[in-house]
C-alpha positions in Angstrom: 8.7 13.4 -15.0 8.6 9.6 -15.0 5.8 8.9 -17.5 6.3 8.4 -21.2 3.7 9.8 -23.6 1.6 6.7 -23.7 1.6 6.3 -19.9 0.8 10.0 -19.5 -2.4 9.7 -21.5 -3.3 6.5 -19.6 -2.8 8.0 -16.2 -4.6 11.2 -16.9 -7.8 9.3 -17.7 -7.4 7.0 -14.8 -6.5 9.7 -12.2 -9.4 11.9 -13.2 -11.8 9.1 -12.6 -10.0 8.1 -9.4 -10.3 11.6 -8.0 -14.1 11.6 -8.4 -14.4 8.2 -6.9 -12.2 8.8 -3.9 -13.1 12.3 -3.1 -16.8 11.5 -3.1 -16.1 9.2 -0.1 -14.0 11.6 1.9 -15.3 11.9 5.5 -15.1 15.1 7.5 -11.6 15.7 8.8 -10.9 16.1 12.4 -7.9 16.4 14.7 -8.8 13.6 17.0 -5.8 11.2 17.7 -5.4 7.9 19.5 -8.2 6.2 17.6 -8.9 2.9 19.2 -9.1 -0.2 17.0 -12.2 -1.4 18.8 -14.1 1.2 16.8 -15.2 -0.4 13.5 -14.0 1.3 10.4 -16.5 2.3 7.8 -15.4 0.6 4.6 -17.4 1.6 1.5 -19.2 -1.3 -0.3 -18.2 -1.5 -4.0 -20.8 -3.1 -6.2 -19.6 -3.7 -9.8 -22.2 -1.2 -11.1 -20.7 1.6 -9.0 -17.1 1.1 -10.1 -15.6 3.9 -12.3 -15.2 2.9 -16.0 -11.6 2.2 -16.5 -12.0 1.5 -20.3 -9.8 4.5 -21.2 -6.9 2.8 -19.4 -6.7 0.2 -22.2 -8.3 -3.1 -23.1 -8.1 -5.9 -20.6 -6.4 -9.0 -22.1 -6.0 -11.8 -19.6 -3.4 -14.6 -20.0 -3.0 -18.0 -18.3 -1.1 -16.5 -15.4 -3.7 -13.9 -14.6 -5.6 -15.9 -12.0 -6.3 -15.9 -8.3 -3.6 -17.5 -6.2 -5.6 -17.1 -3.0 -9.1 -17.8 -1.9 -11.6 -15.2 -0.9 -10.9 -14.2 2.7 -13.4 -15.4 5.3 -16.5 -13.4 5.8 -16.1 -10.6 8.4 -12.3 -10.3 8.1 -12.6 -6.5 8.5 -15.1 -6.6 11.3 -14.1 -6.0 14.9 -14.2 -9.2 16.9 -15.1 -9.3 20.6 -13.1 -11.5 22.9 -9.7 -10.9 21.4 -6.9 -8.3 22.2 -7.0 -5.1 20.1 -4.1 -2.9 19.0 -4.1 0.8 18.9 -4.4 3.2 15.9 -3.1 6.7 16.6 -2.4 9.8 14.6 1.1 11.3 15.2 3.1 14.1 13.8 6.7 14.3 12.7 9.1 17.0 11.4 9.8 16.6 7.7 13.1 18.1 6.6 12.3 17.1 3.0 9.1 19.1 2.9 10.0 21.7 5.5 6.8 21.2 7.5 5.2 19.3 10.3 3.3 16.3 8.8 0.9 13.6 10.0 0.8 9.8 9.7 -1.3 7.1 11.3 0.4 4.3 13.2 -1.0 0.9 14.3 0.7 -0.9 17.2 -0.3 -4.5 17.7 -2.1 -5.9 20.7 0.0 -6.0 23.9 2.6 -3.7 22.4 5.6 -3.5 24.6 8.6 -1.1 24.5 10.7 -4.1 25.7 10.3 -5.8 22.3 11.4 -5.0 18.8 8.7 -5.1 16.1 8.8 -5.3 12.3 7.3 -2.5 10.4 5.0 -2.3 7.4 5.0 1.1 5.6 1.6 1.2 3.9 1.0 3.8 1.2 -2.2 5.2 -0.2 -3.5 6.2 -3.6 -3.5 9.5 -5.6 -6.8 10.7 -4.1 -6.1 9.6 -0.6 -4.0 10.6 2.4 -2.9 9.1 5.7 -6.5 8.1 6.6 -7.3 6.3 3.3 -6.3 2.8 4.4 -8.3 3.1 7.6 -11.4 4.2 5.7 -11.1 1.7 2.8 -9.7 -1.4 4.4 -9.5 -1.2 8.2 -5.9 -2.6 8.4 -6.0 -2.3 12.2 -9.0 -4.6 12.4 -7.5 -7.0 9.8 -4.3 -7.3 11.8 -6.0 -7.7 15.1 -8.0 -10.6 13.7 -5.0 -12.2 11.9 -2.8 -11.9 15.0 -5.5 -13.4 17.2 -5.7 -16.4 14.8 -1.9 -16.8 14.7 -1.8 -16.0 11.0 0.3 -12.8 11.1 3.3 -11.7 13.0 2.6 -8.9 15.4 3.8 -5.8 13.6 3.6 -2.0 13.5 1.9 -0.5 10.5 2.8 3.1 9.4 0.4 4.9 7.1 2.0 8.2 6.1 0.9 10.8 3.6 2.6 10.0 0.3 2.2 13.5 -1.1 5.4 15.2 -0.1 4.6 18.8 -0.2 3.5 21.5 2.2 -0.2 21.3 1.2 -0.5 17.6 1.3 -4.3 17.5 1.2 -6.1 15.6 -1.7 -7.9 18.7 -3.0 -8.3 20.6 -6.2 -6.7 19.1 -9.3 -5.0 16.2 -7.6 -3.2 15.1 -10.8 -0.9 18.2 -10.6 0.3 16.9 -7.2 1.7 13.7 -8.8 5.4 14.9 -8.6 5.0 15.1 -4.8 4.5 11.3 -4.8 7.9 10.9 -6.3 9.3 13.4 -3.8 8.0 11.2 -1.0 10.9 8.8 -1.6 13.2 11.2 0.4 10.6 12.0 3.0 10.1 8.3 3.6 13.8 7.4 3.9 15.1 10.6 5.6 12.2 11.6 7.8 9.4 9.0 8.2 11.5 6.0 9.0 13.8 7.8 11.5 10.8 9.3 13.2 9.2 5.8 13.6 12.4 4.2 14.8 12.9 7.0 17.4 9.3 6.8 18.8 8.5 3.1 18.7 10.2 -0.2 19.6 11.2 -1.0 16.0 13.7 -3.5 14.7 15.9 -1.5 12.3 17.2 -4.4 10.1 16.0 -4.5 6.4 14.6 -7.9 7.0 12.2 -6.3 9.5 10.9 -3.6 7.0 8.1 -4.0 4.4 6.6 -1.5 2.1 3.3 -1.9 0.2 0.6 0.3 -1.3 -2.5 0.6 -3.4 -2.6 2.2 -6.9 -0.3 5.2 -6.8 1.1 3.9 -3.5 1.6 0.5 -5.2 3.8 2.2 -7.8 5.7 4.0 -5.0 6.2 0.7 -3.2 7.8 -0.8 -6.3 9.8 2.3 -7.2 11.1 2.9 -3.6 11.3 -0.7 -2.4 13.2 -2.2 -5.4 15.5 0.8 -5.6 16.3 0.4 -1.9 16.7 -3.3 -1.2 19.2 -2.3 1.5 16.2 -0.8 3.3 13.2 -3.1 2.4 13.1 -6.9 2.1 9.3 -7.3 1.6 7.4 -5.4 -1.1 3.8 -5.4 -2.1 1.9 -3.6 -4.9 -1.9 -3.8 -5.1 -3.2 -2.6 -8.6 -0.1 -0.5 -9.2 -0.7 2.8 -11.1 1.3 4.1 -14.1 3.8 5.9 -11.9 5.5 2.5 -11.7 8.8 2.6 -13.4 9.7 0.0 -16.0 10.8 -3.3 -14.5 14.2 -3.2 -16.3 14.9 0.1 -14.5 13.7 -1.1 -11.2 15.7 -4.3 -11.3 18.9 -3.6 -13.1 20.7 -6.5 -11.2 18.6 -9.6 -11.3 20.8 -11.7 -9.1 20.9 -9.0 -6.4 17.1 -8.9 -6.4 16.9 -12.7 -6.1 19.2 -12.7 -3.1 17.8 -9.7 -1.2 14.0 -10.0 -1.8 12.2 -11.9 0.9 8.8 -11.4 -0.8 7.7 -9.5 -3.9 3.9 -9.6 -3.9 1.8 -8.2 -6.9 -1.9 -8.2 -7.3 -4.6 -6.6 -9.5 -8.3 -7.2 -10.3 -9.2 -8.7 -13.7 -11.7 -5.8 -14.2 -9.0 -3.2 -13.7 -7.9 -1.4 -16.8 -4.5 -0.9 -15.2 -3.8 -4.6 -15.1 -1.2 -4.3 -17.8 1.2 -2.6 -15.4 1.2 -5.7 -13.1 1.3 -8.0 -16.1 4.4 -6.4 -17.4 6.1 -6.6 -14.1 5.1 -10.3 -13.7 6.3 -11.1 -17.2 9.7 -9.6 -16.5 10.0 -11.3 -13.1 9.0 -14.7 -14.6 11.4 -14.4 -17.5 14.3 -13.6 -15.2 13.4 -16.3 -12.6 12.8 -13.8 -9.8 10.4 -15.4 -7.2 7.2 -13.5 -6.7 3.5 -13.7 -6.2 1.1 -12.6 -9.0 -2.5 -12.7 -7.7 -5.4 -11.6 -9.9 -8.9 -11.7 -8.5 -12.3 -10.8 -9.9 -12.4 -7.2 -8.8 -11.7 -3.8 -10.3 -9.7 -0.8 -9.1 -11.5 -0.7 -5.8 -11.3 -1.1 -2.0 -12.6 -4.6 -2.1 -9.4 -5.7 -4.0 -7.1 -3.7 -1.8 -8.3 -4.9 1.6 -8.3 -8.6 0.3 -4.7 -8.1 -0.9 -3.7 -6.6 2.4 -5.2 -9.6 4.2 -3.1 -12.1 2.3 0.1 -9.9 2.0 0.2 -9.5 5.8 0.2 -13.2 6.3 3.3 -13.6 4.1 5.7 -11.0 5.6 8.2 -11.2 8.4 8.2 -15.0 8.3 11.1 -17.4 7.7 9.3 -19.2 4.9 
């Protein structure tokens, strides 16, 4: 178990609230694959009055560094645009030796995808109450990328959205907190099963400089835990309102100079209304004190899809680029 006693109390309160919030927005599940990105995703609106109360996660104390680095994205950045090329969003299956089961993940391929090219890949992870469809429902990453690519603001890339709950029943149902250990188990499923399956099926560049990992909440913690522990695999790491499954920064970065030399981008964000902001603050403080370049972006939102989709919008513009 990776939580200390204080973190355990914090995460229980947070996760119980998150489960009610996320599960209340679960759509009916179907088996349809090959979802076309020209179909607009339904992204729930999050008014401040509808956000779960995160007060049990601890008091929010903001410092001078806890401010927005980026502007608000332009209006309509998650809306399907006519007159531009669209990529493809499809559900695929793969054999997981780690879990011992056939599992699902969603994959976005960019407009004009060609097997003759080699594309970089972003592995995008969901939260505790989500699954392989959560990003599509909350943030429409396929639409965001279509629009960014059309504007020349993002590199054409493949986005992989797997199920980060590495167990045979990987549905977000029942007492979802008891499934937390499966999120840690996903480290092996990602490295040993997901990545090889993607690199076998798609035209993917296999160098570390062409792999990114990012996630929201529990998936943000996974991204830091897995990405920083495997800098030989990932060069670009993003965590959006990382949850208490995040390991201490001293444990994640035991060799400061190695992190400085290998990281292409370490991107952290949180909302200033999010009771979990202390996790990002602690990571930012460690990185700053040790001179490790990174982004720390704090906007005016809570622990909600509005923050996550805006973070994804900016993160995708910074990865797989020389500068």
